[in-house]
C-alpha positions in Angstrom: 24.0 -5.8 38.4 26.3 -2.9 39.5 28.3 -1.4 36.6 32.1 -2.6 36.7 34.8 -0.1 37.7 37.1 -2.1 35.6 37.3 -4.3 32.4 40.1 -6.6 30.9 39.7 -7.4 27.2 42.2 -10.1 26.0 44.2 -8.8 22.8 42.0 -6.2 21.8 42.3 -5.7 17.8 41.5 -3.1 15.3 41.0 -4.4 12.0 41.3 -1.2 9.8 43.9 1.3 10.7 46.0 4.0 8.2 49.3 4.8 9.8 50.7 6.7 6.9 54.3 7.3 6.3 57.4 9.4 7.1 56.9 11.8 10.0 53.2 11.2 10.5 54.0 7.4 10.7 56.6 7.9 13.2 54.2 10.1 15.3 50.9 7.9 15.1 52.4 4.2 15.0 53.3 4.3 18.6 50.1 5.6 19.6 48.2 2.3 18.4 49.4 0.6 21.8 48.4 3.7 23.7 45.0 3.5 22.6 44.8 -0.1 24.0 45.3 -2.1 20.8 47.7 -5.1 20.3 46.6 -6.3 17.0 46.3 -3.8 13.9 45.3 -4.4 10.6 47.2 -1.9 8.2 45.8 -0.3 5.3 47.8 0.0 2.2 46.8 3.4 0.6 50.1 5.1 0.9 51.7 7.4 -1.7 52.8 5.4 -3.6 50.3 2.6 -2.6 51.7 -1.0 -1.3 50.9 -3.0 -4.4 53.7 -5.7 -3.7 54.8 -8.1 -1.3 58.3 -6.6 -1.0 56.6 -3.3 -0.2 54.4 -4.8 2.6 57.3 -6.7 4.2 59.4 -3.5 4.4 56.6 -1.4 5.6 55.6 -3.9 8.1 59.3 -4.0 9.5 59.4 -0.2 9.9 56.1 -0.3 11.7 57.4 -3.0 13.9 60.4 -0.9 14.6 58.0 2.0 15.7 55.7 -0.3 17.9 57.6 -3.7 18.8 54.6 -4.8 21.3 51.7 -4.5 18.3 51.2 -7.2 16.0 50.9 -5.6 12.5 48.6 -7.5 10.0 49.4 -6.2 6.3 47.5 -5.7 3.2 48.1 -5.1 -0.3 46.3 -2.7 -2.6 44.4 -4.1 -5.5 45.6 -2.8 -8.6 46.3 -3.7 -12.3 49.9 -4.9 -11.2 48.4 -7.5 -8.9 48.8 -11.0 -9.9 47.7 -14.6 -8.9 51.5 -15.1 -8.5 51.8 -12.4 -6.4 49.1 -13.5 -4.2 50.6 -16.7 -3.5 53.8 -15.0 -2.5 51.9 -12.5 -0.1 50.2 -15.7 1.5 53.8 -17.2 2.1 55.1 -13.9 3.6 52.2 -13.7 6.0 50.1 -10.7 4.3 46.7 -11.2 5.4 44.3 -9.6 2.7 44.0 -7.3 -0.4 42.3 -4.1 0.0 39.8 -2.9 -2.8 39.3 0.7 -3.3 36.7 2.2 -5.9 38.3 4.9 -7.8 38.2 8.4 -6.2 35.9 7.6 -3.3 38.4 8.3 -0.5 41.9 9.5 0.5 44.7 8.2 -1.7 42.1 6.1 -4.0 43.1 7.7 -7.4 44.6 4.4 -8.3 41.5 2.5 -7.2 39.4 -0.2 -9.2 36.8 0.5 -11.8 35.8 -3.3 -12.5 35.7 -6.0 -10.1 35.3 -8.7 -13.0 39.1 -7.9 -14.3 40.1 -8.8 -10.9 38.6 -12.3 -11.0 41.7 -14.3 -11.3 43.2 -12.3 -8.5 40.1 -13.3 -6.3 40.3 -16.8 -7.4 43.8 -17.0 -6.0 43.0 -15.3 -2.8 40.3 -17.9 -2.3 42.6 -20.5 -2.8 45.2 -19.3 -0.6 42.6 -18.2 2.4 43.6 -14.4 2.1 41.1 -11.9 2.9 39.3 -9.3 0.7 38.7 -6.2 2.4 36.1 -4.1 0.5 35.7 -0.1 0.7 31.8 -0.8 0.0 30.9 2.2 -2.0 30.7 3.2 -5.5 31.8 6.6 -7.0 29.6 9.7 -6.8 27.7 10.0 -10.3 25.0 12.3 -11.5 24.1 9.9 -14.4 23.4 7.1 -11.6 22.1 9.3 -9.1 24.8 8.5 -6.9 26.1 10.7 -3.8 28.2 10.0 -0.6 24.9 9.2 1.1 23.7 6.4 -0.8 27.3 5.1 -2.4 27.3 2.3 0.2 23.8 1.0 -0.3 24.3 1.1 -4.1 27.5 -0.9 -3.7 25.6 -4.0 -2.1 24.5 -6.0 -5.6 28.2 -6.0 -6.2 28.7 -7.7 -2.9 26.1 -10.4 -3.8 28.1 -10.9 -7.0 31.3 -11.5 -5.5 30.0 -13.8 -2.8 28.0 -15.9 -5.4 31.4 -16.1 -7.7 33.7 -16.9 -5.0 31.9 -18.8 -2.2 35.0 -19.7 -0.4 36.4 -16.3 -0.3 36.7 -14.4 3.1 35.5 -10.9 2.6 35.0 -7.8 5.1 32.9 -5.1 4.1 34.8 -2.4 5.9 33.6 0.4 8.0 29.7 -0.1 7.5 27.6 3.0 8.0 24.1 1.9 7.0 21.3 0.0 7.9 21.2 -1.8 4.4 25.0 -2.7 4.8 24.3 -4.4 8.2 21.1 -6.3 7.0 23.2 -7.6 4.0 25.8 -8.9 5.7 23.6 -10.4 8.2 21.9 -12.5 5.4 25.1 -13.7 3.6 27.0 -16.6 4.7 29.6 -17.0 7.1 32.5 -16.1 4.6 31.4 -12.4 4.9 32.1 -10.2 8.0 31.9 -6.6 8.4 33.7 -3.8 10.3 32.5 -0.9 12.3 34.4 2.2 13.5 33.9 3.9 16.8 33.1 7.3 15.4 30.2 5.8 13.4 28.7 4.8 16.6 28.3 8.3 17.7 27.9 10.6 14.5 25.2 11.4 11.9 25.1 13.5 9.0 24.3 16.6 11.1 27.6 16.3 12.9 29.8 16.4 9.8 28.0 18.9 7.7 30.2 21.8 8.0 32.6 20.4 10.8 35.5 19.2 9.2 36.9 17.3 12.5 33.9 15.0 12.0 34.2 14.6 8.4 35.4 11.1 7.3 34.3 9.1 4.3 32.3 6.8 4.2 30.4 10.0 5.8 27.9 9.3 9.0 24.3 8.8 7.6 21.0 9.1 9.4 19.6 8.4 13.0 18.4 5.0 11.8 21.7 4.1 10.1 23.5 4.8 13.5 20.7 2.7 15.4 21.5 -0.3 13.0 25.1 -0.3 13.7 24.7 -0.1 17.5 22.0 -2.9 17.4 24.1 -5.4 15.9 26.9 -4.9 18.4 24.2 -4.9 21.2 23.1 -8.0 19.8 26.4 -9.8 20.2 26.4 -10.7 16.0 29.8 -13.0 15.9 30.5 -11.5 12.2 30.8 -7.6 13.2 33.8 -6.2 14.8 35.9 -3.2 15.3 37.7 -1.5 12.5 38.6 2.0 13.6 39.5 3.4 10.1 41.8 5.8 12.2 43.1 8.0 9.7 45.4 11.0 10.6 45.9 14.2 8.8 47.9 17.5 9.3 45.9 19.9 11.1 46.0 22.2 8.2 44.6 19.4 5.7 41.5 19.4 8.1 40.6 23.1 7.6 39.1 24.5 4.4 40.9 26.9 2.8 39.6 30.3 1.2 40.0 31.2 -2.4 43.1 33.3 -3.1 44.4 35.5 -5.7 48.2 36.4 -6.3 48.2 40.0 -8.0 51.8 39.6 -9.1 51.3 36.6 -11.4 47.5 37.1 -11.5 47.0 33.5 -10.4 43.8 32.4 -8.9 43.7 29.5 -6.4 39.9 28.0 -5.8 38.6 27.3 -2.4 39.5 23.7 -0.8 37.5 21.6 1.6 39.1 19.5 4.2 40.4 15.9 4.2 38.2 12.9 4.9 39.3 11.1 7.8 39.2 11.0 11.7 42.0 10.1 13.9 41.0 7.8 17.1 44.2 5.2 17.6 45.6 6.8 20.9 42.1 6.7 22.4 40.5 3.8 20.5 39.8 1.1 23.4 38.6 4.0 26.0 36.6 5.6 23.4 34.7 2.4 22.3 33.8 1.4 25.9 32.7 4.8 26.4 30.2 4.5 23.5 29.1 0.9 24.0 28.2 1.7 27.3 26.3 4.9 26.4 23.7 2.3 24.3 23.8 -0.4 27.1 26.3 -2.8 24.9 29.5 -2.7 27.4 29.0 -6.3 27.9 29.9 -6.6 24.4 33.1 -4.9 24.6 35.3 -7.8 24.3 33.6 -9.5 21.6 33.5 -6.5 19.5 37.2 -5.5 20.3 38.6 -9.0 20.3 36.6 -12.1 19.9 34.6 -11.7 16.7 37.2 -10.2 14.6 40.1 -12.4 15.9 38.1 -15.7 15.2 37.0 -14.4 11.5 40.9 -13.5 10.8 41.8 -16.8 12.3 44.4 -15.6 14.6 46.2 -17.6 17.1 44.9 -17.4 20.7 48.3 -18.3 22.0 50.2 -15.5 24.1 47.3 -13.2 24.2 48.1 -10.3 26.2 45.2 -8.5 27.9 44.3 -5.0 28.3 42.6 -3.4 31.6 40.5 -0.2 31.4 39.3 1.7 34.4 36.7 4.2 35.0 38.3 7.7 34.8 38.0 10.1 37.5 35.9 13.3 37.6 38.7 15.3 36.5 40.3 12.9 34.1 40.0 11.2 30.9 39.8 14.5 28.9 41.0 13.8 25.4 44.3 15.9 24.2 43.4 18.5 21.5 46.5 17.9 19.6 49.3 15.1 19.1 52.5 16.2 17.7 55.9 14.7 17.3 59.3 15.7 15.4 58.3 17.0 12.2 54.7 17.5 12.9 54.5 20.3 15.0 52.2 23.4 14.4 49.8 23.0 11.8 51.0 19.7 11.0 50.1 18.2 14.2 47.1 15.9 14.4 43.6 16.7 15.9 42.0 13.4 17.6 38.4 12.5 17.4 36.8 13.8 20.7 39.2 16.3 21.3 38.9 18.3 24.5 36.1 16.0 25.7 35.8 13.6 28.5 35.8 9.7 28.1 34.9 7.5 31.0 37.3 4.9 30.7 41.2 4.7 30.3 43.8 2.2 29.7 45.5 1.0 33.2 49.3 1.5 32.5 51.6 -0.8 34.5 
């Protein structure tokens, strides 16, 4: 069969996206639609985090003002202040889920949790209200327990088993899986458990981010066999795996390591600092996903991976779904911009996207 020149996807959806706040939010939120996405699950790890229904509703209104054609699904940040009563209120306000961050494992997770058992009353309320628990599936690094960024995801999986056993009707999403172990675990669990996969983890392995800040994200990309497992489960058409970009913009200067400094006038020393974790894919998301799926023979799964599977698990209405069409880029086209800037984000505050300066084989058809 000849390769298609165009592909139409009904209501492409991104079930894990960071849209930040302030000038950065104003820059990146309109770019969601530019990347071909019509439904977007928004992460709550702002500063301060979104911990109440009122905060989530206000944030949703701001996002809707910036991108009126995008359907934003909102989440709350799991924290000690979250109560079963707030979960009931959240359900009535149309809040989709609650995001769990283990303390200190990623950007703005200092207020993350240390014990899941302490939140069992909240999870029970979520189960009753049919809300989704979105899990950042890692445990913190620990010398005592032999945990690093390379095995933190696999070490989390016994906790996942406990949650599924304790709450058999609670819908759970294992966010941005990066390992074969996580893929195989989700495949074995009941239909109440699903898994999101980013586009960039379909390309990167550990060698790509070691020493390269613009490929550095958390959870980190792992080994060849882990990437192969992500690709294989998509290629197989498994219905509980879907796109969650984890698109996470950072100002340019935060993606660059800084050297140590010494201020002689005050005799103050500032140690060297590494770069922020997160890759920005929103403005190119659907073309990038198509490009990568085609590279490993899974282009026929584009609709399932970017629309059908996730929308079914999240129980989204299919009424009035809008479609997005991709077409192949011309030989001299499809090059990803090296930087995105907007008011208040110029210069070193601009955002460098994943795949910057490289060519994509697909682009969104604009009317």
